[in-house]
FIPA-216979 format. One record per residue (C-alpha): residue number from 0; residue in three letters; x, y, z. Coordinates in nm, 4 decimals, padded with zeros to 6 digits. Layout:
> nr|rest|X|Y|Z
> NUM|ALA|X|Y|Z $
...
# end
This chain:
> nr|rest|X|Y|Z
> 0|MET|07.9674|08.9261|08.9931 $
> 1|LYS|07.8574|09.1760|08.7136 $
> 2|LEU|08.0963|09.4613|08.6634 $
> 3|TRP|07.8873|09.6448|08.4221 $
> 4|LEU|07.5184|09.7155|08.5113 $
> 5|THR|07.2306|09.9039|08.3452 $
> 6|ALA|07.0351|10.1677|08.5230 $
> 7|GLN|06.7536|09.9257|08.5747 $
> 8|GLU|06.9869|09.6608|08.7240 $
> 9|ILE|07.1455|09.9246|08.9538 $
> 10|ALA|06.7870|10.0113|09.0722 $
> 11|ASP|06.7003|09.6515|09.1242 $
> 12|LEU|06.9838|09.6189|09.3770 $
> 13|LYS|06.7883|09.8461|09.6075 $
> 14|LEU|07.1147|09.9934|09.7360 $
> 15|GLU|07.0861|10.2029|10.0754 $
> 16|LEU|07.0530|10.5653|10.0357 $
> 17|PHE|07.0406|10.5176|09.6541 $
> 18|PRO|06.7559|10.5588|09.4001 $
> 19|ALA|06.5486|10.2479|09.3601 $
> 20|THR|06.4016|10.3119|09.0284 $
> 21|LYS|06.5426|10.3216|08.6786 $
> 22|ARG|06.4360|10.6948|08.6272 $
> 23|GLY|06.6197|10.7698|08.9641 $
> 24|ILE|06.9341|10.6162|08.8541 $
> 25|GLN|06.9262|10.7896|08.5109 $
> 26|LYS|06.8799|11.1308|08.6757 $
> 27|LEU|07.1806|11.0480|08.9027 $
> 28|ALA|07.3897|10.9535|08.6140 $
> 29|ASP|07.3001|11.2568|08.4200 $
> 30|ARG|07.3767|11.4770|08.7207 $
> 31|GLU|07.7095|11.3091|08.7948 $
> 32|GLU|07.7886|11.2798|08.4149 $
> 33|TRP|07.8485|10.9193|08.4201 $
> 34|ALA|07.7948|10.8871|08.0408 $
> 35|SER|08.0969|11.1028|07.9714 $
> 36|SER|08.3221|10.8612|08.1907 $
> 37|CYS|08.5432|10.5879|08.0588 $
> 38|LEU|08.3478|10.3708|08.3017 $
> 39|ALA|08.0452|10.3990|08.0778 $
> 40|ARG|07.9698|10.2248|07.7474 $
> 41|LYS|07.6748|10.1733|07.5167 $
> 42|ARG|07.4832|09.8468|07.5713 $
> 43|VAL|07.4756|09.5933|07.3098 $
> 44|GLY|07.1175|09.4447|07.3198 $
> 45|ARG|06.9650|09.1682|07.1272 $
> 46|GLU|06.8555|09.3935|06.8455 $
> 47|GLY|07.1485|09.6164|06.8126 $
> 48|GLY|07.1659|09.7959|07.1350 $
> 49|GLY|06.9858|10.0106|07.3753 $
> 50|GLY|07.0810|10.2460|07.6637 $
> 51|MET|07.4170|10.2477|07.8689 $
> 52|GLU|07.5815|10.0153|08.0983 $
> 53|TYR|07.7976|10.1600|08.3975 $
> 54|HIS|08.0950|10.0107|08.5655 $
> 55|ILE|08.0479|09.9418|08.9429 $
> 56|ASP|08.3373|10.1773|09.0126 $
> 57|LEU|08.0976|10.4663|08.9289 $
> 58|LEU|07.8971|10.3765|09.2351 $
> 59|PRO|07.9964|10.5676|09.5516 $
> 60|LEU|08.2235|10.3537|09.7742 $
> 61|ALA|07.9383|10.2792|10.0295 $
> 62|GLN|07.7089|10.1459|09.7626 $
> 63|ARG|07.9927|09.9593|09.5927 $
> 64|LEU|08.0856|09.7749|09.8841 $
> 65|GLU|07.7361|09.6984|09.9618 $
> 66|TYR|07.6882|09.5258|09.6349 $
> 67|ALA|08.0319|09.3571|09.6298 $
> 68|GLY|07.9628|09.2413|09.9706 $
> 69|THR|07.6914|09.0054|09.8602 $
> 70|PHE|07.9304|08.7968|09.6816 $
> 71|VAL|08.1631|08.7296|09.9679 $
> 72|ARG|08.1270|08.3686|10.0786 $
> 73|VAL|08.2593|08.1787|10.3748 $
> 74|GLU|08.2220|07.7935|10.3328 $
> 75|ARG|08.2607|07.5296|10.5981 $
> 76|GLU|08.5625|07.3783|10.3943 $
> 77|ASP|08.7351|07.7153|10.4703 $
> 78|TYR|08.7909|07.6129|10.8203 $
> 79|GLU|08.9639|07.2873|10.7468 $
> 80|THR|09.3272|07.3216|10.8216 $
> 81|GLU|09.6045|07.1038|10.9074 $
> 82|THR|09.7140|07.0089|11.2560 $
> 83|THR|10.0930|07.0272|11.3715 $
> 84|ASN|10.2826|06.9939|11.6746 $
> 85|GLU|10.5486|07.2610|11.5587 $
> 86|LEU|10.3502|07.5587|11.6748 $
> 87|ASN|10.2151|07.6921|11.9990 $
> 88|ARG|09.8557|07.7671|12.0309 $
> 89|ARG|09.8840|08.1383|11.9625 $
> 90|GLU|10.1057|08.0616|11.6469 $
> 91|LEU|09.8416|07.7989|11.5218 $
> 92|SER|09.5545|08.0275|11.5774 $
> 93|THR|09.7065|08.3008|11.3812 $
> 94|ARG|09.8113|08.0745|11.1042 $
> 95|ASP|09.4536|07.9331|11.0657 $
> 96|ALA|09.2985|08.2840|11.0789 $
> 97|ARG|09.5304|08.3996|10.7909 $
> 98|LEU|09.4628|08.0768|10.5951 $
> 99|ILE|09.0921|08.1072|10.6335 $
> 100|LEU|09.0973|08.4787|10.5164 $
> 101|LEU|09.2959|08.3900|10.2030 $
> 102|LYS|09.0525|08.1166|10.1208 $
> 103|VAL|08.7648|08.3616|10.1273 $
> 104|ALA|08.9570|08.6163|09.9485 $
> 105|ASP|09.0523|08.3704|09.6719 $
> 106|ARG|08.6922|08.2610|09.6344 $
> 107|PHE|08.5984|08.6272|09.5956 $
> 108|ARG|08.8520|08.6784|09.3212 $
> 109|LYS|08.6938|08.3832|09.1336 $
> 110|THR|08.3367|08.5438|09.1429 $
> 111|SER|08.4260|08.8953|09.1218 $
> 112|GLY|08.5262|08.9054|08.7525 $
> 113|LEU|08.8298|09.1228|08.8567 $
> 114|GLY|09.1980|09.0894|08.8210 $
> 115|ALA|09.4272|08.9935|09.1191 $
> 116|SER|09.5048|09.3291|09.2229 $
> 117|GLY|09.1652|09.4763|09.1728 $
> 118|SER|09.0036|09.1972|09.3515 $
> 119|ASP|09.2403|09.2149|09.6570 $
> 120|HIS|09.2052|09.5800|09.6585 $
> 121|LEU|08.8137|09.5547|09.6883 $
> 122|PHE|08.8221|09.2688|09.9224 $
> 123|CYS|09.0474|09.4814|10.1604 $
> 124|GLN|08.7981|09.7524|10.1494 $
> 125|LEU|08.5167|09.5067|10.2295 $
> 126|PHE|08.7101|09.3529|10.5184 $
> 127|GLU|08.7733|09.7185|10.6547 $
> 128|ASP|08.4090|09.8037|10.6146 $
> 129|GLY|08.3075|09.4757|10.8226 $
> 130|LYS|08.1579|09.2964|10.5370 $
> 131|VAL|08.3492|08.9832|10.5305 $
> 132|PRO|08.1533|08.7607|10.7627 $
> 133|LEU|08.4281|08.5842|10.9788 $
> 134|PRO|08.3962|08.4704|11.3262 $
> 135|GLU|08.5380|08.6758|11.6110 $
> 136|TRP|08.8332|08.4543|11.6839 $
> 137|VAL|08.9690|08.5068|11.3315 $
> 138|LEU|08.9129|08.8810|11.3589 $
> 139|GLU|09.1127|08.8766|11.6694 $
> 140|HIS|09.3969|08.7591|11.4982 $
> 141|VAL|09.3625|08.9387|11.1651 $
> 142|LYS|09.2693|09.3121|11.2337 $
> 143|LYS|09.3879|09.4636|10.9435 $
> 144|ILE|09.4852|09.3589|10.5907 $
> 145|SER|09.6356|09.5199|10.2649 $
> 146|THR|09.6923|09.3982|09.9194 $
> 147|ARG|10.0742|09.3809|09.9999 $
> 148|THR|09.9926|09.1749|10.3145 $
> 149|MET|09.7751|08.9272|10.1267 $
> 150|HIS|10.0450|08.8972|09.8444 $
> 151|ARG|10.3054|08.8181|10.1268 $
> 152|TRP|10.0596|08.5658|10.2997 $
> 153|ARG|09.9926|08.3851|09.9690 $
> 154|LYS|10.3667|08.3543|09.8958 $
> 155|ASP|10.4376|08.2211|10.2510 $
> 156|ALA|10.1390|07.9751|10.2362 $
> 157|HIS|10.2726|07.8551|09.8900 $
> 158|THR|10.6089|07.7795|10.0516 $
> 159|ASP|10.4944|07.6455|10.4041 $
> 160|ILE|10.1638|07.7278|10.5661 $
> 161|ASN|10.3355|07.7317|10.9099 $
> 162|ARG|10.5117|08.0503|10.7888 $
> 163|LEU|10.1734|08.2313|10.8421 $
> 164|ALA|10.2119|08.1597|11.2164 $
> 165|HIS|10.2872|08.4502|11.4480 $
> 166|ASP|10.3040|08.4982|11.8240 $
> 167|PRO|10.3917|08.8645|11.9445 $
> 168|ALA|10.5670|08.7294|12.2465 $
> 169|ASN|10.8112|08.5357|12.0222 $
> 170|ALA|10.8506|08.8564|11.8058 $
> 171|ARG|10.9643|09.0466|12.1248 $
> 172|LYS|11.2286|08.7845|12.2182 $
> 173|GLY|11.5730|08.9184|12.1889 $
> 174|THR|11.4933|09.2925|12.1678 $
> 175|GLY|11.5429|09.3733|12.5357 $
> 176|VAL|11.8445|09.5636|12.6734 $
> 177|LEU|11.9967|09.2552|12.8165 $
> 178|ASP|11.9701|09.0758|12.4945 $
> 179|ARG|12.1389|09.3659|12.3039 $
> 180|ALA|12.3848|09.4877|12.5636 $
> 181|GLU|12.7531|09.4657|12.4259 $
> 182|GLY|12.6351|09.2713|12.1235 $
> 183|GLY|12.4790|09.0023|12.3270 $
> 184|ALA|12.8051|08.9456|12.5505 $
> 185|VAL|12.6186|09.0512|12.8698 $
> 186|ARG|12.3357|08.8072|12.8218 $
> 187|THR|12.5883|08.5421|12.7376 $
> 188|TYR|12.7980|08.6099|13.0330 $
> 189|CYS|12.5071|08.6150|13.2745 $
> 190|LEU|12.3838|08.2708|13.1279 $
> 191|ALA|12.7373|08.1223|13.1770 $
> 192|LEU|12.7378|08.2475|13.5364 $
> 193|TYR|12.3863|08.0766|13.6074 $
> 194|ALA|12.5177|07.7488|13.4331 $
> 195|GLU|12.8216|07.7383|13.6572 $
> 196|ASN|12.6223|07.7780|13.9811 $
> 197|GLN|12.2501|07.7666|13.9599 $
> 198|PHE|12.2113|07.8819|14.3339 $
> 199|LEU|12.3280|08.2280|14.2326 $
> 200|SER|12.0415|08.4787|14.2696 $
> 201|ALA|11.9594|08.7404|14.0345 $
> 202|GLU|12.1274|09.0032|14.2484 $
> 203|HIS|12.4425|08.8257|14.2436 $
> 204|ILE|12.4457|08.7923|13.8655 $
> 205|ARG|12.3541|09.1500|13.8264 $
> 206|ASN|12.6484|09.2587|14.0517 $
> 207|ALA|12.8848|09.0393|13.8688 $
> 208|ALA|12.7792|09.1632|13.5363 $
> 209|ILE|12.8040|09.5284|13.6482 $
> 210|ALA|13.1571|09.4602|13.8002 $
> 211|LYS|13.2499|09.3234|13.4698 $
> 212|TYR|13.0981|09.5634|13.2080 $
> 213|GLY|13.0322|09.8839|13.4236 $
> 214|PRO|12.7223|10.0745|13.5351 $
> 215|SER|12.6185|10.1318|13.1732 $
> 216|VAL|12.6320|09.9158|12.8614 $
> 217|LEU|12.6514|09.9713|12.4844 $
> 218|VAL|12.3173|09.8866|12.3107 $
> 219|ALA|12.2633|09.8737|11.9451 $
> 220|THR|11.9706|10.0802|11.8220 $
> 221|ALA|11.8432|10.2241|11.4864 $
> 222|LYS|12.0464|10.5328|11.5444 $
> 223|GLY|12.3502|10.3361|11.6350 $
> 224|GLN|12.5312|10.2265|11.9557 $
> 225|ILE|12.4202|10.4139|12.2642 $
> 226|ARG|12.4956|10.3701|12.6487 $
> 227|LYS|12.2151|10.2695|12.8706 $
> 228|ALA|12.2046|10.1946|13.2389 $
> 229|ALA|12.2675|09.8206|13.3046 $
> 230|ARG|11.9523|09.7386|13.4692 $
> 231|LEU|11.9943|09.3613|13.4788 $
> 232|GLY|11.7944|09.2729|13.7820 $
# end
C-alpha cells in the first residue's frame, strides 16, 4: 500500500465524496494547506522532481479507510486451524475467530507499509467501520478489537493458541453469592452435605446452611466484605 500519493494518484482512486480530478485534489490541498504539513513532501521525479506527495493521513478518515480497506485480504488458508478435544464448542469457535482475525491483520501489516502499532491502529479502525470482510460467525465472536487486545492475543497465541479460547459461561463460574459466601466455606459445606446424602433436597441443604451460618453471609466484593441474604435455594 502506497503511503505517499500525488494529487493525480489520489484523484485516480475515485474515493467517495472526494474530488476525482487532479485539479480538484490540488484545490482541496490548497484549501486545507496540506503543503505546510509535515505529512507533505516534494516528489522526486525522474528528472529532478515535480509536484508534491501527500501522506494518506492527510485524507479524511472516511476516505483513508476506503483506500486502506482495498488492501485487506482474507484468504482460504486463514480458516485452517487446529482441532482439539480440550475445548468446548463455544471456546473452540472463539479461539478460531480470534486466530483468523490475527492472520488477516498480520497480512495487512505486511502489505500496508506501516509499523506494527500504526498498522494495528488502522486495522482496528477498518474493523470498526465494517471493512474487514469476515464471515458472520467470526464477527459474532469478535465484536470489538483494539491495539491492546490484538497485542495480548498475539502474545497468547505465541504461547498456546488455546489461550485464545473463551466461553462467557466459564467466566461467570465462581462469581455467585454461594461461591463467594464466607470465603467459599458455604459452598464447600453444601457440597459436603450432598456428598454424604444425595437424597437431600435443595431445601434441606439450604436450611442446614442457614442454621450453620445464619440468615446472612459475608461476601467478598470490590468494596470489601459485605453481608447478603443467604439465598441458597
